[in-house]
N, C-alpha and C positions, 0 to 999 in steps of 0.2 A: 409525552411526558405525563405521568399521573399527578393527581393532587398532592400525594405524599412526598414525591420528589420535589414539587414546586415549594412546598412548605419548608423542606429540608434546606434547599438552595436559598430560599428567603431568608431563613434563620442564619445560615452561614454568612450571607451578605450583611446581616446586622451585627456580626460580631467585629468590634473594632480592634485593631492591631497597630503596633508602633508605626509611625510615619503618617497617621491620620487616614488610613484606608481600612479595608476589611478583608476578611480571609479569601473572598472571591475575587475582588479587584486586584489583590496582590499575587494572585495565582499560586496560592500556597496549598492547595488541596490536590491530593493525589489518590488515585484508586478508590474513588467513592463508589460504595456498594450499598444498596438497600434491599434487603431480602428478608422476608417474614417478620417485619417490624424491627429488624436489627440494622442499625446504620454504622457502617465501618468505613474509615478513611485514614489517610495519612496527611499530617501537616508537615510540610517540608520547609525548613528555615536555615538560616545561617548559624554557624556555631556560636556566634556572639549573642544571639538572641535567646538562647535556650532558657535562661533564668527568667526572662520576661514573659516567655510563652507558657510556663508551667501553670500559672493562674488562669491564663486564657484557655487553655485545654480543659481545665476543670469546669470553667464557666460554660464553655461550649457543650460539654457533655450534660451539664445540668439543664441547659435550655432546649437542647435536642430531645432529652428524655421527658420534657414537659409537653412536647407535641403530641397530640392525639394520633395514635397508631404507630408510635415509636416505643418500643418496650425496652430497648438498650442502645446505647451509643458507645462504640468502641473506637477510640482515637489513639493513634500512634504518632508521637512527636519524633522527627528525625531530621538530620542534615546531611545534605549531599553537596553543598555548594560552599565555596570560600568566598568571604566579603570581597577580597581583593579582585577575585575573578568577576563577580557580578558587577562590581563597579567599573570595570574596565570598559573603555570606549570601543574596544575591538570586538567585544562579544556582547551585545546587549542582552540584559536578563529575560526580556520578554521573547527572545528568539530561541529559548530552550525547547528541544523537540522532546515529545513524551509528556505533555501536560495532560491533566484529566480533561476529557472533553466536555464542551459546552453544551449541557442538555437542552438548552433552549433552541439550538439550531435545528431547524426542520429539514433543510436540504444542505448537502455539502457541495453541490454542483455550482461551480463558478458561472455567472452569467456570460462570460466571454467565451465559453467552450460549448460548441454545438452538440457534440457527441462524446460520451465517454464509453469506451470499449474495454471490458475486462478480459484478460488472457489468463486462464486458469488451468489447473490440472488436479487430478485426484490425489497425486503423490509427487514427491520430489524426484529429481534425477531424470525427468523425461525431456528435458530441453525447453521448458516453457520460457525461460528468460531469454534464451537464444532466439526463439521464435519471436518473442515480443520485440527485441531490439531490432532484429532484421526486418520485421514488419514494419516498424516505425520509419526505418531508413528507407525502405522501399517506397512508403507512402510520400515521404518528402522528396524523393526523386521524381515522382509523379505530379509534384507541384502542390501536394496537400499540406496544409498548415497543421503540424502534428506535434504533440507533446508526448512525453514518456515519463510516467510515474512509476518509480520502482517501489511498490508497496510490499515488497518481500523483506519485512522488517527484520527477521532473524538472519536472513542470508541475502543482503543486497549485492547484487553482482553487476549491475548496470554501469556503475563508475568504471570497473575494470574493462568491461567489453567495449565501452566507448572511449577509453583512454582519458577519462576526466579525473582530475584531482583538485583539491582545494575546497574550502568552505565557501558557499554562496554569500554574496554581499546582502546587507540589509540596510536601506537608506534611512530607516526610521526606527529600527529595533523591533518592528512588528511585522512588516512585509518582507518577503524573501525574493531575491532576484535569481531565478533559476539559471543553471549553466546551459550550454548548448554544444552540440556536435553534429555534423553531417546534416545540418538542416533540421535537427530535432531539438526541441526545448526539453530539458531533462531536470527532474528533481528526484533525489534518492536520500533515504535515511543514512545511507553509506557517506554522504558529504557531511553529515552533521555529527557523527560519532567517531571515535577512535576505532579504526578498521581492525586493530589487533584485539579489541575488547568484545566479549560476548554481550549481546543485548538480552538482559533478563527482565522482561516487563511482563505484567499481568494484563488482562484484557483491556481494562479502562485506559491504560497507558497506550496500548496499541491503538485503540480507537481515537484517543486524543491525537497521536502522531498523524494518523491519516487525515483527520479533520485539519490539522494544520497544514499538511502538505498539499491539501487541496484548496483550502481557504486563504492561506497566508501567502502563497507563491503568486507572483506576478506572471501569471501564464501568457497574458496577452490574447489576442483574438486567435483562437484555434478551431480548425474544422473538426478535429478529433484529438482525444487524449487517450493514449493506450496505457492501461494500468497492468503492470506486471504483478499479479497476485501471488501471495504465498501459496505453497501447495496445500491441498486439503480443503476443509470446510469449517474454518475457525471464525474467531471474532472479527478479523479484518475483512473477510469475505462477507460476512453478515452485515457489518456496518455499511460496506460499500453498496451492497445490493438493496438495502433498506433506505439509504439516504442520499445516494450520489445519482439517482435518476439515470441509470445505465441504459444506453441504447441497445445493449447487447453483450453477449460474452462468446469467446472462442475457446474451445476445450482442446488442449494438446495431450496426446498420449502416445506411448509406443505401442506397437501391435501385440505385445505379449499379454496373456490373460491376467496376470496380477496387476498390470497397469490399467487394463480396461475395467476391471471390477471397481477400482478406485474412481476412475473416470466417470463411471455411472452413478457413483454416490455424488460427484460434483455436479452432474447434470441434474439429478434429482433435487439437490439443494437450490439450483437456479430455477427449475421448474416451480418449486414450492414458493419462491420469492417472486415469481412472475417476471423472471428476466429472461429475454429471449435468447436462446442458444443459436447463434448465427451460423456456426459451422464447427465441424471437428477436424482436426489436423493429425495425420499419422507421422510422427517424428522417428528418426533412426529407422526408417522403413526397410532399407537394404543397405548393404555394404559392398562397394566395389574396390577391389584391391588396386592401389594406384600403381603397382609393378606389373602384375600380370593381368589385370582386367577381370579376374574372376569375381563372380557376384554371389554374396552369401547372405542369407536372411538370418542374421544373428538373433534378433528379437522376434522372429516371425515376420510375416508380411500379409497385409490385407485385413488384419483384425479390426482396425478402426473403420475401414470403409464398410465392413460387414456389419458392425455394430451401429453405425450411422443409418444404414438401411433398415435395420430392424427397429430403430427407434424413430424413424422417419425425420431425420435430421440431415441437413446438407453435409456432404463431405467435401472439404475444401483442399485436399491434396496430400501428397506424400512428400516427405523431406528426407534424403538419404543420410546415412551415417558417414560423414565425409570429413577427412582429416583437415581439409581446407577451412571448413566451418569453425572447428575447434581452434585452429591456429590463429585465424583471423580475430576471434573472440578474445583469445589470450593477448594478442598484440594490440588490443584496443581499436581495431579497425574492422567493423562487422563485414561479413562477406557480401552483404547486399550493396555495399558501397561501389563494388565493382560490377563487371558485366560478365555474362557467361552462363554456363549450365548450372553452376553451383548456386548463383543467385536467383535463377529463373523460377524455382519454387515460391520463394518469398515475394517476387513481383507478381506472380499469379494470385497468391493470396490476398495481397494488397489490392489488386484490381477487384477481386471478389468484394472486399470490403468497401470500396469505393461504390461499386454498382449496387450493393444491396442496402448500404446505409448513408454513406457520406454524400452521395449525389442527390439523395432524396430530400 
């Protein structure tokens, strides 16, 4: 964090607000951005406090613009909460997901977690979340203490695939007790928001949510935390790679060229951030008709293996396009919970992760 950021945060900490606290301690700041001398952020308050905060906004703007290096302060005053809701004992206000990240946090990795492994992809729709959940379940079956963090903020799917519903408890309004299923400790943004509503957040709110889900959740002692990343190379991936001390990443792709092009971009990002790429997985590798047994290569076959060889990276296996995998996920019972040929690829990938990282 640079000196200007420190000065801005110190300034915001000095601005007193109703209740005897300040803008930072009351967690009223959202989407803080400092760029080219311009400071922008949102102050989120209760409807009843609007008149009280109008002079506070003007004073904050004046004080910020007096800082050497700040040419302009742009502040928006908004309200998204109802007083009756925030005073409710059933949902403590400190538990809101999507806070602005605490810039003073140097590392987001909890001390109780030995390894954090990211599962990513260059684009959506390649089955990354399905691989993540079945990998976590397979690890649990092998006796590994495993957690699963659904960091796909815009499209959280782990609650559905694990058959989990409800909001996690909080004993003190600050820490979060995760849910669990099939031996896996689970946290997802999907537990904390209305599943029928779209999540429309800018980068700082995404980073804040990730920081909360790593730091405020009572994960317990884990051998490994599997992080189901959003597709692509955005803010969540960048924050995780920079601050979560990743032990490595696994990249999932289908064998078709358009998927591989984007997968290579994800690998390039990981290389640039010095995150080891542990292995590549070819998902939807082939399709076997359940009625006649005919095998078809709908998305091609072998593309990921060939690309891994070109890049000098480990190839961790092929997973078929199988109706049972889809049905199991939709039913909330991942296919890896069972035994047989459909779950075998995930068990093999889990063993590779144990051998290369967890057992070391």
